[in-house]
TORPA-4810 file (N, C-alpha, C, O; in nm, 3 decimals):
<nodes>
NODE_1_-1.236_-0.777_0.399_-1.215_-0.675_0.297_-1.076_-0.688_0.234_-0.981_-0.735_0.297_M
NODE_2_-1.069_-0.645_0.109_-0.945_-0.657_0.032_-0.897_-0.517_-0.005_-0.977_-0.432_-0.044_V
NODE_3_-0.766_-0.493_0.007_-0.711_-0.364_-0.031_-0.733_-0.341_-0.180_-0.692_-0.422_-0.263_N
NODE_4_-0.799_-0.230_-0.214_-0.840_-0.204_-0.352_-0.721_-0.192_-0.446_-0.723_-0.247_-0.556_A
NODE_5_-0.618_-0.119_-0.404_-0.503_-0.098_-0.491_-0.426_-0.227_-0.515_-0.383_-0.255_-0.627_Q
NODE_6_-0.410_-0.306_-0.411_-0.340_-0.434_-0.426_-0.416_-0.528_-0.518_-0.356_-0.596_-0.601_E
NODE_7_-0.549_-0.531_-0.504_-0.630_-0.616_-0.591_-0.618_-0.571_-0.736_-0.603_-0.654_-0.825_W
NODE_8_-0.623_-0.440_-0.759_-0.614_-0.388_-0.895_-0.479_-0.421_-0.957_-0.472_-0.465_-1.072_L
NODE_9_-0.371_-0.398_-0.883_-0.237_-0.423_-0.936_-0.215_-0.571_-0.967_-0.141_-0.605_-1.059_D
NODE_10_-0.280_-0.657_-0.891_-0.265_-0.800_-0.913_-0.346_-0.848_-1.033_-0.300_-0.930_-1.112_Q
NODE_11_-0.467_-0.795_-1.046_-0.557_-0.841_-1.152_-0.547_-0.759_-1.280_-0.583_-0.806_-1.388_N
NODE_12_-0.497_-0.637_-1.267_-0.476_-0.552_-1.384_-0.336_-0.491_-1.374_-0.322_-0.373_-1.342_Y
NODE_13_-0.232_-0.571_-1.400_-0.094_-0.521_-1.390_-0.074_-0.394_-1.474_-0.131_-0.381_-1.583_P
NODE_14_0.005_-0.303_-1.423_0.026_-0.176_-1.492_0.075_-0.195_-1.635_0.039_-0.118_-1.724_K
NODE_15_0.155_-0.298_-1.656_0.209_-0.323_-1.790_0.101_-0.360_-1.891_0.121_-0.347_-2.011_A
NODE_16_-0.015_-0.407_-1.841_-0.122_-0.452_-1.930_-0.241_-0.356_-1.936_-0.343_-0.389_-1.996_N
NODE_17_-0.229_-0.241_-1.874_-0.342_-0.149_-1.866_-0.355_-0.056_-1.986_-0.460_0.006_-2.005_R
NODE_18_-0.252_-0.045_-2.065_-0.257_0.048_-2.176_-0.372_0.014_-2.270_-0.386_-0.100_-2.314_Q
NODE_19_-0.451_0.112_-2.301_-0.565_0.093_-2.390_-0.692_0.049_-2.320_-0.796_0.035_-2.385_G
NODE_20_-0.686_0.026_-2.189_-0.805_-0.016_-2.114_-0.902_0.102_-2.102_-0.864_0.207_-2.050_L
NODE_21_-1.025_0.085_-2.148_-1.124_0.193_-2.145_-1.244_0.159_-2.058_-1.321_0.249_-2.023_T
NODE_22_-1.261_0.031_-2.022_-1.371_-0.009_-1.936_-1.317_-0.089_-1.817_-1.233_-0.178_-1.833_E
NODE_23_-1.366_-0.055_-1.698_-1.319_-0.124_-1.578_-1.437_-0.153_-1.487_-1.504_-0.062_-1.438_L
NODE_24_-1.463_-0.280_-1.466_-1.571_-0.324_-1.377_-1.509_-0.401_-1.261_-1.467_-0.516_-1.277_D
NODE_25_-1.504_-0.338_-1.145_-1.451_-0.403_-1.025_-1.560_-0.405_-0.917_-1.532_-0.399_-0.798_I
NODE_26_-1.683_-0.414_-0.961_-1.797_-0.411_-0.870_-1.803_-0.538_-0.785_-1.764_-0.646_-0.828_S
NODE_27_-1.854_-0.520_-0.662_-1.883_-0.633_-0.574_-1.762_-0.724_-0.550_-1.772_-0.846_-0.553_N
NODE_28_-1.647_-0.660_-0.526_-1.523_-0.736_-0.500_-1.479_-0.725_-0.355_-1.372_-0.773_-0.318_K
NODE_29_-1.562_-0.661_-0.272_-1.528_-0.646_-0.130_-1.399_-0.565_-0.112_-1.317_-0.594_-0.025_D
NODE_30_-1.383_-0.461_-0.196_-1.261_-0.380_-0.195_-1.277_-0.260_-0.102_-1.387_-0.209_-0.084_L
NODE_31_-1.166_-0.217_-0.043_-1.167_-0.099_0.041_-1.038_-0.020_0.022_-0.937_-0.073_-0.023_E
NODE_32_-1.045_0.109_0.058_-0.926_0.192_0.049_-0.929_0.282_-0.073_-1.034_0.305_-0.133_G
NODE_33_-0.811_0.334_-0.109_-0.798_0.429_-0.219_-0.752_0.359_-0.346_-0.695_0.250_-0.342_D
NODE_34_-0.779_0.426_-0.460_-0.737_0.373_-0.590_-0.657_0.479_-0.665_-0.698_0.594_-0.675_L
NODE_35_-0.544_0.438_-0.718_-0.465_0.524_-0.806_-0.472_0.465_-0.946_-0.412_0.362_-0.974_D
NODE_36_-0.545_0.533_-1.034_-0.563_0.486_-1.171_-0.487_0.572_-1.270_-0.526_0.585_-1.386_L
NODE_37_-0.379_0.631_-1.224_-0.296_0.714_-1.310_-0.253_0.637_-1.434_-0.207_0.523_-1.424_T
NODE_38_-0.269_0.699_-1.549_-0.232_0.634_-1.674_-0.349_0.577_-1.749_-0.338_0.544_-1.867_G
NODE_39_-0.464_0.564_-1.681_-0.585_0.513_-1.745_-0.674_0.628_-1.788_-0.681_0.732_-1.722_L
NODE_40_-0.742_0.610_-1.899_-0.842_0.706_-1.945_-0.969_0.628_-1.974_-0.997_0.593_-2.089_S
NODE_41_-1.047_0.602_-1.868_-1.164_0.516_-1.878_-1.282_0.586_-1.944_-1.299_0.707_-1.933_L
NODE_42_-1.363_0.506_-2.013_-1.490_0.552_-2.068_-1.605_0.503_-1.982_-1.704_0.574_-1.962_V
NODE_43_-1.593_0.381_-1.929_-1.693_0.324_-1.840_-1.625_0.268_-1.716_-1.522_0.200_-1.725_K
NODE_44_-1.683_0.297_-1.599_-1.627_0.248_-1.473_-1.740_0.205_-1.380_-1.836_0.279_-1.359_A
NODE_45_-1.727_0.086_-1.325_-1.824_0.035_-1.229_-1.748_-0.007_-1.103_-1.680_-0.110_-1.101_N
NODE_46_-1.762_0.074_-0.998_-1.694_0.047_-0.870_-1.796_0.016_-0.761_-1.762_0.025_-0.643_F
NODE_47_-1.916_-0.020_-0.796_-2.025_-0.037_-0.700_-2.002_-0.154_-0.605_-1.926_-0.245_-0.634_S
NODE_48_-2.071_-0.148_-0.492_-2.068_-0.253_-0.389_-1.927_-0.281_-0.338_-1.883_-0.396_-0.332_F
NODE_49_-1.857_-0.175_-0.303_-1.726_-0.184_-0.240_-1.720_-0.078_-0.130_-1.823_-0.024_-0.090_N
NODE_50_-1.600_-0.048_-0.083_-1.578_0.061_0.012_-1.456_0.140_-0.033_-1.360_0.159_0.042_K
NODE_51_-1.463_0.186_-0.157_-1.354_0.263_-0.216_-1.369_0.409_-0.173_-1.471_0.472_-0.199_I
NODE_52_-1.266_0.461_-0.107_-1.276_0.594_-0.046_-1.246_0.708_-0.142_-1.321_0.806_-0.147_N
NODE_53_-1.138_0.698_-0.216_-1.100_0.806_-0.307_-1.032_0.747_-0.430_-0.981_0.635_-0.427_S
NODE_54_-1.033_0.825_-0.538_-0.980_0.777_-0.666_-0.895_0.887_-0.728_-0.938_1.002_-0.739_I
NODE_55_-0.776_0.850_-0.770_-0.692_0.940_-0.849_-0.698_0.890_-0.992_-0.654_0.779_-1.022_I
NODE_56_-0.754_0.972_-1.081_-0.772_0.924_-1.219_-0.801_1.037_-1.314_-0.829_1.151_-1.275_W
NODE_57_-0.793_1.003_-1.443_-0.826_1.094_-1.551_-0.972_1.073_-1.588_-1.008_0.966_-1.636_D
NODE_58_-1.055_1.174_-1.565_-1.199_1.161_-1.591_-1.242_1.232_-1.720_-1.361_1.247_-1.746_T
NODE_59_-1.147_1.273_-1.799_-1.179_1.356_-1.916_-1.260_1.282_-2.021_-1.332_1.346_-2.098_S
NODE_60_-1.251_1.149_-2.027_-1.325_1.072_-2.128_-1.434_0.985_-2.067_-1.500_0.910_-2.139_N
NODE_61_-1.453_0.992_-1.938_-1.550_0.905_-1.871_-1.693_0.941_-1.911_-1.733_1.057_-1.906_L
NODE_62_-1.769_0.838_-1.952_-1.907_0.858_-1.995_-2.008_0.791_-1.902_-2.121_0.839_-1.890_E
NODE_63_-1.969_0.682_-1.837_-2.059_0.613_-1.745_-1.982_0.575_-1.619_-1.872_0.520_-1.626_E
NODE_64_-2.042_0.606_-1.502_-1.973_0.581_-1.376_-2.074_0.535_-1.272_-2.169_0.607_-1.240_F
NODE_65_-2.053_0.414_-1.220_-2.138_0.358_-1.114_-2.055_0.352_-0.985_-1.961_0.274_-0.973_D
NODE_66_-2.093_0.437_-0.890_-2.022_0.446_-0.762_-2.120_0.419_-0.648_-2.101_0.468_-0.537_Y
NODE_67_-2.222_0.342_-0.677_-2.326_0.315_-0.578_-2.277_0.214_-0.475_-2.185_0.136_-0.500_S
NODE_68_-2.340_0.217_-0.357_-2.312_0.118_-0.251_-2.164_0.115_-0.213_-2.103_0.008_-0.212_H
NODE_69_-2.107_0.231_-0.181_-1.968_0.237_-0.140_-1.948_0.297_-0.001_-1.835_0.316_0.043_N
NODE_70_-2.058_0.328_0.067_-2.052_0.388_0.200_-1.974_0.519_0.199_-1.912_0.558_0.299_E
NODE_71_-1.978_0.588_0.084_-1.909_0.717_0.071_-1.984_0.822_0.152_-2.107_0.826_0.152_E
NODE_72_-1.908_0.909_0.221_-1.967_1.010_0.309_-1.923_1.150_0.269_-1.826_1.168_0.196_K
NODE_73_-1.999_1.249_0.320_-1.955_1.388_0.308_-2.006_1.458_0.184_-2.121_1.441_0.144_G
NODE_74_-1.918_1.537_0.122_-1.957_1.624_0.011_-1.885_1.584_-0.117_-1.767_1.549_-0.115_A
NODE_75_-1.956_1.591_-0.226_-1.899_1.570_-0.359_-1.889_1.708_-0.422_-1.988_1.762_-0.473_W
NODE_76_-1.769_1.765_-0.418_-1.745_1.902_-0.463_-1.701_1.901_-0.608_-1.599_1.842_-0.643_D
NODE_77_-1.779_1.966_-0.693_-1.749_1.966_-0.836_-1.622_2.039_-0.873_-1.572_2.021_-0.984_G
NODE_78_-1.568_2.120_-0.783_-1.446_2.193_-0.813_-1.320_2.112_-0.785_-1.210_2.154_-0.819_S
NODE_79_-1.336_1.996_-0.722_-1.222_1.912_-0.685_-1.182_1.823_-0.803_-1.268_1.761_-0.865_V
NODE_80_-1.051_1.816_-0.835_-1.006_1.725_-0.941_-1.051_1.582_-0.911_-1.042_1.535_-0.797_P
NODE_81_-1.098_1.514_-1.013_-1.153_1.380_-0.994_-1.303_1.380_-0.982_-1.367_1.276_-0.991_G
NODE_82_-1.362_1.500_-0.962_-1.507_1.515_-0.957_-1.557_1.597_-1.077_-1.671_1.645_-1.076_H
NODE_83_-1.474_1.612_-1.177_-1.509_1.688_-1.296_-1.519_1.593_-1.414_-1.424_1.521_-1.447_Q
NODE_84_-1.637_1.594_-1.478_-1.666_1.494_-1.581_-1.721_1.563_-1.706_-1.842_1.572_-1.722_F
NODE_85_-1.636_1.611_-1.795_-1.683_1.685_-1.912_-1.767_1.603_-2.009_-1.846_1.660_-2.084_P
NODE_86_-1.752_1.468_-2.008_-1.827_1.384_-2.102_-1.923_1.287_-2.033_-1.989_1.208_-2.100_K
NODE_87_-1.932_1.292_-1.902_-2.014_1.195_-1.829_-2.161_1.208_-1.864_-2.218_1.318_-1.860_L
NODE_88_-2.224_1.094_-1.897_-2.365_1.092_-1.931_-2.449_1.023_-1.823_-2.558_1.069_-1.790_R
NODE_89_-2.396_0.912_-1.768_-2.473_0.837_-1.669_-2.391_0.825_-1.540_-2.276_0.780_-1.542_K
NODE_90_-2.453_0.866_-1.429_-2.385_0.865_-1.301_-2.476_0.807_-1.195_-2.588_0.856_-1.174_F
NODE_91_-2.429_0.702_-1.128_-2.504_0.637_-1.019_-2.421_0.647_-0.892_-2.316_0.583_-0.881_N
NODE_92_-2.468_0.724_-0.796_-2.401_0.737_-0.666_-2.500_0.707_-0.555_-2.490_0.759_-0.444_I
NODE_93_-2.596_0.623_-0.586_-2.702_0.589_-0.492_-2.651_0.502_-0.377_-2.546_0.438_-0.387_S
NODE_94_-2.729_0.501_-0.270_-2.701_0.415_-0.154_-2.563_0.438_-0.094_-2.486_0.345_-0.073_N
NODE_95_-2.533_0.564_-0.068_-2.415_0.604_0.005_-2.459_0.692_0.122_-2.574_0.683_0.167_N
NODE_96_-2.371_0.777_0.170_-2.405_0.868_0.281_-2.366_1.011_0.246_-2.320_1.086_0.332_F
NODE_97_-2.384_1.048_0.119_-2.346_1.181_0.073_-2.443_1.286_0.128_-2.564_1.265_0.134_M
NODE_98_-2.386_1.401_0.168_-2.466_1.512_0.218_-2.482_1.622_0.115_-2.584_1.692_0.113_Q
NODE_99_-2.383_1.638_0.029_-2.387_1.741_-0.075_-2.335_1.680_-0.203_-2.233_1.611_-0.204_L
NODE_100_-2.405_1.706_-0.312_-2.365_1.655_-0.443_-2.368_1.769_-0.543_-2.474_1.818_-0.581_L
NODE_101_-2.249_1.810_-0.586_-2.234_1.920_-0.682_-2.185_1.863_-0.815_-2.069_1.825_-0.828_D
NODE_102_-2.275_1.856_-0.912_-2.243_1.804_-1.044_-2.236_1.916_-1.147_-2.268_1.896_-1.264_L
NODE_103_-2.194_2.033_-1.103_-2.188_2.149_-1.191_-2.080_2.133_-1.298_-2.084_2.202_-1.400_S
NODE_104_-1.985_2.042_-1.277_-1.879_2.020_-1.375_-1.902_1.893_-1.457_-1.808_1.829_-1.503_Q
NODE_105_-2.029_1.858_-1.472_-2.067_1.743_-1.555_-2.180_1.787_-1.648_-2.295_1.748_-1.627_A
NODE_106_-2.148_1.866_-1.750_-2.251_1.932_-1.831_-2.325_1.842_-1.930_-2.423_1.886_-1.990_P
NODE_107_-2.280_1.717_-1.948_-2.343_1.629_-2.047_-2.434_1.523_-1.984_-2.480_1.433_-2.054_Q
NODE_108_-2.458_1.532_-1.856_-2.536_1.428_-1.787_-2.675_1.410_-1.847_-2.747_1.506_-1.874_L
NODE_109_-2.712_1.284_-1.866_-2.848_1.250_-1.907_-2.922_1.172_-1.798_-3.044_1.182_-1.785_T
NODE_110_-2.847_1.093_-1.718_-2.907_1.010_-1.613_-2.830_1.027_-1.482_-2.708_1.009_-1.479_H
NODE_111_-2.901_1.062_-1.376_-2.840_1.075_-1.244_-2.925_0.999_-1.144_-3.046_1.022_-1.133_V
NODE_112_-2.862_0.909_-1.070_-2.928_0.838_-0.961_-2.848_0.864_-0.834_-2.740_0.808_-0.815_D
NODE_113_-2.903_0.948_-0.748_-2.838_0.979_-0.620_-2.932_0.942_-0.506_-2.924_1.001_-0.398_C
NODE_114_-3.018_0.847_-0.530_-3.119_0.807_-0.431_-3.055_0.743_-0.309_-2.945_0.688_-0.314_S
NODE_115_-3.127_0.751_-0.199_-3.089_0.685_-0.074_-2.951_0.727_-0.024_-2.864_0.644_0.004_N
NODE_116_-2.934_0.858_-0.013_-2.821_0.917_0.055_-2.877_0.999_0.171_-2.987_0.972_0.219_N
NODE_117_-2.802_1.098_0.217_-2.853_1.192_0.318_-2.836_1.334_0.264_-2.802_1.426_0.338_V
NODE_118_-2.860_1.349_0.135_-2.837_1.476_0.067_-2.930_1.586_0.119_-3.050_1.565_0.139_L
NODE_119_-2.872_1.704_0.139_-2.950_1.825_0.165_-2.936_1.923_0.049_-3.024_2.006_0.028_T
NODE_120_-2.827_1.914_-0.027_-2.803_2.003_-0.140_-2.765_1.921_-0.264_-2.678_1.835_-0.258_N
NODE_121_-2.832_1.951_-0.374_-2.806_1.881_-0.500_-2.801_1.984_-0.613_-2.894_2.063_-0.630_L
NODE_122_-2.691_1.982_-0.689_-2.674_2.073_-0.802_-2.646_1.992_-0.927_-2.552_1.913_-0.932_T
NODE_123_-2.729_2.014_-1.030_-2.708_1.949_-1.160_-2.714_2.058_-1.266_-2.809_2.137_-1.270_V
NODE_124_-2.614_2.063_-1.352_-2.609_2.165_-1.456_-2.588_2.100_-1.591_-2.478_2.106_-1.648_Q
NODE_125_-2.692_2.038_-1.642_-2.687_1.973_-1.772_-2.813_2.003_-1.849_-2.924_1.988_-1.798_S
NODE_126_-2.796_2.046_-1.972_-2.910_2.073_-2.058_-2.965_1.946_-2.120_-3.066_1.949_-2.190_N
NODE_127_-2.899_1.832_-2.095_-2.938_1.705_-2.155_-3.007_1.611_-2.057_-3.037_1.497_-2.092_N
NODE_128_-3.032_1.657_-1.935_-3.084_1.570_-1.831_-3.217_1.506_-1.870_-3.312_1.575_-1.907_L
NODE_129_-3.222_1.372_-1.862_-3.343_1.297_-1.896_-3.404_1.228_-1.775_-3.526_1.221_-1.762_Q
NODE_130_-3.319_1.177_-1.685_-3.369_1.107_-1.568_-3.294_1.151_-1.443_-3.171_1.153_-1.441_Q
NODE_131_-3.371_1.186_-1.339_-3.313_1.228_-1.212_-3.387_1.157_-1.100_-3.506_1.178_-1.079_L
NODE_132_-3.314_1.073_-1.027_-3.371_1.003_-0.912_-3.299_1.053_-0.788_-3.183_1.019_-0.764_N
NODE_133_-3.369_1.134_-0.709_-3.312_1.186_-0.585_-3.397_1.142_-0.465_-3.396_1.208_-0.361_C
NODE_134_-3.469_1.033_-0.481_-3.558_0.985_-0.375_-3.478_0.940_-0.254_-3.360_0.907_-0.263_S
NODE_135_-3.546_0.938_-0.140_-3.484_0.889_-0.017_-3.374_0.978_0.036_-3.274_0.928_0.088_G
NODE_136_-3.390_1.109_0.024_-3.292_1.205_0.074_-3.361_1.309_0.162_-3.479_1.296_0.193_N
NODE_137_-3.287_1.410_0.202_-3.339_1.518_0.288_-3.316_1.653_0.220_-3.281_1.751_0.285_Q
NODE_138_-3.335_1.656_0.090_-3.298_1.772_0.010_-3.384_1.894_0.045_-3.507_1.888_0.049_I
NODE_139_-3.316_2.005_0.071_-3.384_2.133_0.091_-3.348_2.230_-0.020_-3.415_2.332_-0.037_T
NODE_140_-3.243_2.201_-0.096_-3.198_2.290_-0.202_-3.163_2.209_-0.326_-3.062_2.139_-0.329_N
NODE_141_-3.247_2.219_-0.427_-3.223_2.152_-0.554_-3.200_2.258_-0.660_-3.289_2.338_-0.688_L
NODE_142_-3.081_2.259_-0.718_-3.044_2.362_-0.814_-3.022_2.301_-0.952_-2.937_2.214_-0.969_S
NODE_143_-3.100_2.349_-1.050_-3.086_2.305_-1.188_-3.057_2.428_-1.273_-3.131_2.526_-1.270_L
NODE_144_-2.948_2.422_-1.349_-2.911_2.538_-1.428_-3.004_2.557_-1.547_-3.034_2.670_-1.585_K
NODE_145_-3.050_2.447_-1.606_-3.129_2.456_-1.727_-3.271_2.407_-1.703_-3.298_2.333_-1.608_Y
NODE_146_-3.361_2.450_-1.790_-3.498_2.403_-1.783_-3.502_2.252_-1.804_-3.441_2.202_-1.898_S
NODE_147_-3.574_2.178_-1.717_-3.575_2.031_-1.728_-3.676_1.980_-1.830_-3.751_1.887_-1.801_P
NODE_148_-3.679_2.040_-1.949_-3.780_2.003_-2.049_-3.753_1.866_-2.109_-3.843_1.807_-2.170_T
NODE_149_-3.631_1.814_-2.094_-3.600_1.683_-2.151_-3.625_1.569_-2.053_-3.610_1.452_-2.089_N
NODE_150_-3.664_1.602_-1.932_-3.682_1.498_-1.831_-3.798_1.403_-1.865_-3.908_1.447_-1.899_L
NODE_151_-3.770_1.275_-1.857_-3.874_1.174_-1.871_-3.902_1.106_-1.738_-4.005_1.040_-1.723_T
NODE_152_-3.810_1.122_-1.640_-3.832_1.065_-1.508_-3.773_1.157_-1.403_-3.656_1.196_-1.411_L
NODE_153_-3.854_1.191_-1.303_-3.808_1.268_-1.188_-3.869_1.205_-1.064_-3.988_1.221_-1.037_F
NODE_154_-3.787_1.134_-0.987_-3.835_1.061_-0.870_-3.783_1.130_-0.745_-3.663_1.132_-0.719_D
NODE_155_-3.875_1.187_-0.667_-3.837_1.253_-0.541_-3.911_1.191_-0.423_-3.928_1.254_-0.319_C
NODE_156_-3.954_1.067_-0.439_-4.030_1.001_-0.335_-3.952_0.994_-0.204_-3.834_0.958_-0.202_E
NODE_157_-4.017_1.029_-0.097_-3.956_1.023_0.035_-3.870_1.141_0.071_-3.819_1.147_0.183_G
NODE_158_-3.853_1.236_-0.021_-3.771_1.354_0.009_-3.847_1.446_0.101_-3.965_1.476_0.077_V
NODE_159_-3.782_1.492_0.206_-3.843_1.584_0.302_-3.789_1.724_0.276_-3.688_1.766_0.333_K
NODE_160_-3.858_1.794_0.190_-3.815_1.929_0.156_-3.834_2.023_0.275_-3.912_1.995_0.366_F
NODE_161_-3.763_2.133_0.273_-3.758_2.226_0.385_-3.896_2.283_0.415_-3.949_2.363_0.338_D
NODE_162_-3.955_2.242_0.528_-4.089_2.289_0.564_-4.087_2.432_0.619_-4.192_2.492_0.638_K
NODE_163_-3.966_2.486_0.644_-3.956_2.622_0.696_-3.960_2.725_0.585_-3.981_2.844_0.611_L
NODE_164_-3.941_2.681_0.461_-3.942_2.775_0.350_-4.086_2.801_0.308_-4.153_2.712_0.257_N
NODE_165_-4.132_2.922_0.331_-4.271_2.955_0.300_-4.282_3.060_0.190_-4.384_3.127_0.176_T
NODE_166_-4.176_3.073_0.111_-4.177_3.170_0.002_-4.281_3.130_-0.101_-4.288_3.013_-0.139_V
NODE_167_-4.360_3.225_-0.147_-4.464_3.195_-0.245_-4.401_3.153_-0.377_-4.294_3.202_-0.413_A
NODE_168_-4.467_3.064_-0.450_-4.413_3.016_-0.578_-4.403_3.128_-0.679_-4.503_3.190_-0.714_P
NODE_169_-4.282_3.153_-0.727_-4.261_3.253_-0.832_-4.146_3.210_-0.920_-4.064_3.127_-0.880_T
NODE_170_-4.140_3.265_-1.038_-4.026_3.243_-1.126_-3.973_3.378_-1.167_-4.049_3.463_-1.213_V
NODE_171_-3.844_3.399_-1.152_-3.780_3.521_-1.199_-3.685_3.482_-1.310_-3.599_3.396_-1.291_T
NODE_172_-3.698_3.544_-1.426_-3.617_3.506_-1.540_-3.538_3.626_-1.590_-3.559_3.739_-1.545_V
NODE_173_-3.447_3.600_-1.681_-3.371_3.707_-1.742_-3.461_3.790_-1.832_-3.566_3.741_-1.873_T
NODE_174_-3.423_3.915_-1.864_-3.510_4.002_-1.945_-3.540_3.948_-2.083_-3.635_3.994_-2.147_P
NODE_175_-3.463_3.851_-2.131_-3.488_3.798_-2.265_-3.605_3.703_-2.271_-3.649_3.666_-2.380_T
NODE_176_-3.657_3.662_-2.154_-3.769_3.569_-2.152_-3.882_3.628_-2.069_-3.855_3.699_-1.972_A
NODE_177_-4.007_3.601_-2.104_-4.119_3.656_-2.027_-4.128_3.596_-1.888_-4.096_3.479_-1.868_P
NODE_178_-4.174_3.677_-1.792_-4.196_3.628_-1.657_-4.319_3.538_-1.654_-4.420_3.569_-1.716_T
NODE_179_-4.308_3.428_-1.582_-4.421_3.337_-1.573_-4.426_3.278_-1.433_-4.330_3.288_-1.357_E
NODE_180_-4.536_3.218_-1.401_-4.553_3.163_-1.267_-4.513_3.017_-1.264_-4.499_2.953_-1.368_T
NODE_181_-4.495_2.965_-1.144_-4.463_2.824_-1.128_-4.573_2.737_-1.186_-4.545_2.631_-1.243_V
NODE_182_-4.696_2.781_-1.171_-4.808_2.702_-1.223_-4.795_2.678_-1.372_-4.811_2.566_-1.419_T
NODE_183_-4.765_2.786_-1.447_-4.752_2.769_-1.591_-4.628_2.689_-1.625_-4.626_2.617_-1.725_S
NODE_184_-4.523_2.703_-1.543_-4.402_2.625_-1.567_-4.430_2.476_-1.549_-4.389_2.394_-1.632_F
NODE_185_-4.500_2.441_-1.442_-4.528_2.300_-1.415_-4.612_2.239_-1.526_-4.588_2.126_-1.566_V
NODE_186_-4.711_2.313_-1.575_-4.795_2.257_-1.680_-4.719_2.241_-1.810_-4.759_2.164_-1.897_T
NODE_187_-4.608_2.313_-1.824_-4.528_2.301_-1.945_-4.430_2.185_-1.937_-4.367_2.151_-2.037_A
NODE_188_-4.417_2.125_-1.820_-4.325_2.013_-1.803_-4.380_1.889_-1.871_-4.500_1.879_-1.896_M
NODE_189_-4.293_1.794_-1.902_-4.342_1.663_-1.948_-4.435_1.603_-1.844_-4.416_1.623_-1.724_P
NODE_190_-4.536_1.529_-1.892_-4.637_1.477_-1.799_-4.576_1.389_-1.692_-4.623_1.390_-1.578_S
NODE_191_-4.471_1.313_-1.727_-4.410_1.225_-1.628_-4.345_1.304_-1.516_-4.350_1.263_-1.400_S
NODE_192_-4.284_1.419_-1.551_-4.221_1.502_-1.449_-4.326_1.569_-1.363_-4.310_1.579_-1.241_L
NODE_193_-4.434_1.615_-1.426_-4.541_1.679_-1.351_-4.599_1.583_-1.248_-4.628_1.623_-1.135_E
NODE_194_-4.617_1.456_-1.287_-4.669_1.357_-1.195_-4.570_1.330_-1.083_-4.608_1.310_-0.968_K
NODE_195_-4.441_1.330_-1.119_-4.338_1.306_-1.018_-4.337_1.413_-0.912_-4.316_1.384_-0.794_G
NODE_196_-4.361_1.537_-0.953_-4.365_1.646_-0.858_-4.493_1.644_-0.777_-4.493_1.677_-0.659_L
NODE_197_-4.603_1.605_-0.843_-4.731_1.616_-0.777_-4.768_1.497_-0.692_-4.853_1.509_-0.603_G
NODE_198_-4.706_1.382_-0.716_-4.746_1.261_-0.645_-4.696_1.264_-0.501_-4.579_1.237_-0.473_A
NODE_199_-4.786_1.297_-0.412_-4.751_1.288_-0.271_-4.698_1.415_-0.210_-4.672_1.417_-0.090_G
NODE_200_-4.682_1.521_-0.285_-4.626_1.643_-0.229_-4.712_1.763_-0.266_-4.753_1.779_-0.381_F
NODE_201_-4.738_1.846_-0.167_-4.795_1.976_-0.194_-4.679_2.070_-0.214_-4.592_2.080_-0.128_G
NODE_202_-4.676_2.139_-0.327_-4.560_2.223_-0.358_-4.572_2.359_-0.289_-4.672_2.429_-0.304_L
NODE_203_-4.470_2.395_-0.215_-4.452_2.532_-0.170_-4.309_2.563_-0.206_-4.217_2.532_-0.130_M
NODE_204_-4.289_2.625_-0.322_-4.156_2.626_-0.379_-4.115_2.764_-0.428_-4.197_2.853_-0.448_S
NODE_205_-3.986_2.776_-0.447_-3.930_2.896_-0.508_-3.840_2.853_-0.622_-3.743_2.781_-0.600_L
NODE_206_-3.872_2.896_-0.745_-3.783_2.876_-0.857_-3.718_3.011_-0.887_-3.787_3.111_-0.910_F
NODE_207_-3.587_3.015_-0.886_-3.520_3.141_-0.918_-3.423_3.114_-1.030_-3.334_3.030_-1.015_A
NODE_208_-3.437_3.183_-1.140_-3.347_3.164_-1.253_-3.267_3.291_-1.269_-3.323_3.395_-1.304_I
NODE_209_-3.137_3.285_-1.245_-3.049_3.397_-1.267_-2.939_3.350_-1.357_-2.859_3.266_-1.318_G
NODE_210_-2.933_3.402_-1.479_-2.838_3.350_-1.576_-2.867_3.205_-1.605_-2.776_3.124_-1.624_G
NODE_211_-2.999_3.172_-1.609_-3.048_3.037_-1.632_-3.005_2.940_-1.523_-2.987_2.821_-1.550_F
NODE_212_-2.987_2.987_-1.401_-2.961_2.899_-1.287_-3.089_2.890_-1.206_-3.145_2.993_-1.167_T
NODE_213_-3.135_2.771_-1.179_-3.261_2.751_-1.111_-3.234_2.699_-0.971_-3.155_2.607_-0.952_W
NODE_214_-3.301_2.759_-0.875_-3.291_2.707_-0.738_-3.431_2.668_-0.694_-3.523_2.749_-0.698_A
NODE_215_-3.446_2.547_-0.652_-3.579_2.494_-0.615_-3.582_2.462_-0.467_-3.504_2.381_-0.417_L
NODE_216_-3.676_2.527_-0.397_-3.697_2.494_-0.256_-3.841_2.446_-0.243_-3.933_2.518_-0.283_F
NODE_217_-3.862_2.331_-0.190_-3.996_2.274_-0.179_-4.035_2.258_-0.033_-3.956_2.208_0.047_L
NODE_218_-4.154_2.301_0.002_-4.203_2.290_0.138_-4.255_2.150_0.166_-4.323_2.089_0.083_R
NODE_219_-4.223_2.100_0.283_-4.265_1.965_0.320_-4.413_1.965_0.354_-4.456_2.025_0.452_N
NODE_220_-4.490_1.897_0.270_-4.633_1.884_0.298_-4.675_1.750_0.241_-4.747_1.743_0.141_K
NODE_221_-4.630_1.643_0.307_-4.643_1.508_0.254_-4.786_1.460_0.262_-4.854_1.476_0.363_V
NODE_222_-4.828_1.401_0.152_-4.962_1.340_0.147_-4.945_1.190_0.129_-4.834_1.141_0.109_K
NODE_223_-5.053_1.118_0.135_-5.045_0.974_0.114_-5.005_0.946_-0.030_-5.052_1.013_-0.123_S
NODE_224_-4.919_0.847_-0.048_-4.867_0.814_-0.181_-4.894_0.668_-0.211_-4.872_0.581_-0.127_M
NODE_225_-4.939_0.643_-0.327_-4.966_0.506_-0.371_-4.877_0.476_-0.490_-4.883_0.365_-0.544_K
</nodes>
């Protein structure tokens, strides 16, 4: 393994970093922490390394690949460095994350958090188009906005909380009519409806308070092809 900061300083000297907006250091066998102070990246690919933490300006970041980094623990959206006001595409797949809070990334269109050990996932973007959370242990999926823009929702292999036996209901604000989960599901894009229905019997609770949705799905796995 190679020290990440030393590799960066050698290959991207500080004197030459001004104006750098894209950084691809994927698959370099890097480990340790990164200090990217002074950079304002738009695209970053740090995949296939063992980068532990990053100090950087994320205000202009639009695409970030942090997959295959053996990252563990919780991704807290309130922590500096985990706030992405312009981020559209985020890949944090194939790590060991237990909690992923993307509440401070309101522009997300694509999220791939597959193959972690997630139990809690929060996404708050009205622009979400693709969500891959397969291969996790999610019991709490929270979406702030209606996922009407979704074209792909992959939850294959997810073991939702089998202890949650709350009957499917939707509670909405007084400005919108109350409706059932059944009518909500049929209103989804066909691809999303298939993603939810393929292999899972739904025993779920959707709760919308101030347009915040909490989804709990009961584990009732069926054969999947």
